[in-house]
SELUM-974557 format. One record per residue (C-alpha): x, y, z; residue in three letters; residue number from 1. Coordinates in steps of 0.1 Angstrom, whole numbers, always signed. Each point is the difference from the previous one (the first is absolute). Layout:
// SELUM-974557
X Y Z Ala NUM
...
//
This chain:
// SELUM-974557
+0 +0 +0 Unk 1
+13 +35 -8 Unk 2
+11 +20 +30 Unk 3
-11 +33 -16 Unk 4
-36 -10 +3 Unk 5
+3 -5 +38 Unk 6
+19 +33 +7 Unk 7
-18 +30 +15 Unk 8
-3 +30 -22 Unk 9
+26 +27 +6 Unk 10
-6 +24 +28 Unk 11
-4 +29 -24 Unk 12
-29 -18 -18 Unk 13
-16 -6 +34 Unk 14
+3 +37 +9 Unk 15
-15 +10 -34 Unk 16
-29 -23 +3 Unk 17
-7 +10 +36 Unk 18
+1 +36 -12 Unk 19
-25 -8 -28 Unk 20
-23 -15 +26 Unk 21
+3 +28 +25 Unk 22
-4 +26 -28 Unk 23
-31 -17 -13 Unk 24
-16 -2 +34 Unk 25
+9 +36 +6 Unk 26
-15 +13 -33 Unk 27
-32 -19 +5 Unk 28
-5 +16 +34 Unk 29
+10 +33 -14 Unk 30
-26 -3 -27 Unk 31
-26 -11 +26 Unk 32
+8 +31 +20 Unk 33
-3 +23 -30 Unk 34
-32 -16 -11 Unk 35
-15 +4 +35 Unk 36
+10 +36 +2 Unk 37
-13 +6 -35 Unk 38
-34 -15 +11 Unk 39
+0 +23 +30 Unk 40
+4 +31 -22 Unk 41
-28 -14 -24 Unk 42
+24 -8 -28 Unk 43
+3 -34 -17 Unk 44
+16 -27 +21 Unk 45
+20 -8 -32 Unk 46
+13 +36 -4 Unk 47
+36 -8 +6 Unk 48
+0 -29 -24 Unk 49
-19 +20 -26 Unk 50
+24 +28 +3 Unk 51
+30 -23 -6 Unk 52
-19 -15 -30 Unk 53
+3 +34 -17 Unk 54
+37 -10 -5 Unk 55
-13 -25 -26 Unk 56
-35 +13 -9 Unk 57
-1 +38 -4 Unk 58
-38 -1 -1 Unk 59
-4 -23 +30 Unk 60
-30 +8 +21 Unk 61
+9 +12 +34 Unk 62
-33 -12 +16 Unk 63
-10 -36 +6 Unk 64
+15 -33 -9 Unk 65
+8 -8 -36 Unk 66
+25 -19 -21 Unk 67
+25 +28 +3 Unk 68
-2 -3 +38 Unk 69
+17 -34 -2 Unk 70
+30 +14 -19 Unk 71
+4 +27 +26 Unk 72
-2 -25 +28 Unk 73
+25 -22 -18 Unk 74
+24 +29 -4 Unk 75
-2 +8 +37 Unk 76
+6 -37 +10 Unk 77
+28 -6 -25 Unk 78
+18 +32 +7 Unk 79
-2 +0 +38 Unk 80
+8 -38 +2 Unk 81
+31 +7 -21 Unk 82
+9 +29 +23 Unk 83
-4 -24 +30 Unk 84
+24 -24 -17 Unk 85
+25 +28 -6 Unk 86
-3 +11 +36 Unk 87
+6 -35 +13 Unk 88
+31 -4 -22 Unk 89
+14 +32 +13 Unk 90
-8 -1 +37 Unk 91
-13 -35 +11 Unk 92
+35 -15 +3 Unk 93
+13 +28 +22 Unk 94
+1 -6 +38 Unk 95
-27 +25 +9 Unk 96
-24 -3 +29 Unk 97
-37 -6 -9 Unk 98
-9 +35 +10 Unk 99
+27 +16 -21 Unk 100
-9 -21 -30 Unk 101
-36 +11 +3 Unk 102
+9 +36 +3 Unk 103
+23 -3 -30 Unk 104
-28 -16 -19 Unk 105
-24 +28 +9 Unk 106
+26 +25 -11 Unk 107
+4 -20 -32 Unk 108
-38 +1 -7 Unk 109
-2 +37 +7 Unk 110
+31 +7 -21 Unk 111
-15 -20 -29 Unk 112
-33 +19 +4 Unk 113
+17 +34 -2 Unk 114
+23 -11 -29 Unk 115
-27 -15 -20 Unk 116
-31 +21 +6 Unk 117
+20 +33 +0 Unk 118
+24 -9 -28 Unk 119
-5 -32 -20 Unk 120
-37 +1 -5 Unk 121
+0 +37 -10 Unk 122
+18 -10 -31 Unk 123
-14 -36 -6 Unk 124
-36 +3 +11 Unk 125
-9 +36 +9 Unk 126
-35 -8 +12 Unk 127
+14 -23 +27 Unk 128
+22 +29 +13 Unk 129
-27 +26 -1 Unk 130
-31 -19 +11 Unk 131
+12 -23 +28 Unk 132
-12 +8 +35 Unk 133
+33 +9 +16 Unk 134
-8 -6 +37 Unk 135
-16 -34 -6 Unk 136
+28 -10 -23 Unk 137
+27 +10 +24 Unk 138
-16 -20 +28 Unk 139
-3 -29 -25 Unk 140
+37 +1 -6 Unk 141
+7 -1 +38 Unk 142
-22 -31 +2 Unk 143
+19 -15 -30 Unk 144
+33 +8 +17 Unk 145
-11 -14 +33 Unk 146
-10 -33 -16 Unk 147
+31 -1 -22 Unk 148
+21 +4 +32 Unk 149
-12 -35 +10 Unk 150
+20 -15 -28 Unk 151
+20 -23 +24 Unk 152
-32 -19 +8 Unk 153
-2 -12 -36 Unk 154
+35 -14 -1 Unk 155
+3 -38 +3 Unk 156
+7 -13 +34 Unk 157
+32 -20 +5 Unk 158
//
């Protein structure tokens, strides 16, 4: 039998996959928060996803659930999961306390928010930059970062 089949994946792959998991859980909770706050302000629960869908569909409706909503949700999940993997590759191997890693992840989430919503999206998808509810989105990124900071809980146990 080949020994390569029985070997554990490299530690960097473990970290990346743990970051993908933490990032995906974080973005799902972030989207739930933003949907909840949108409903409180009598906007569509799908407002955040529909806003991201304008990156693909310029005429995407901003109210209600539609086919374009799925593309916006997919963009959120794909992008923020990949960010989680990148975060884990950069920081999960470092000997940081759990609290420090969570604080670093929250700063990472907030840093991504300010870089993307105040820079990247202005050029790539202007509606996203101009129409997002800033306070709710900032809190959503704090939630994302807090859950991303639990990346160690997704690493395989030895």
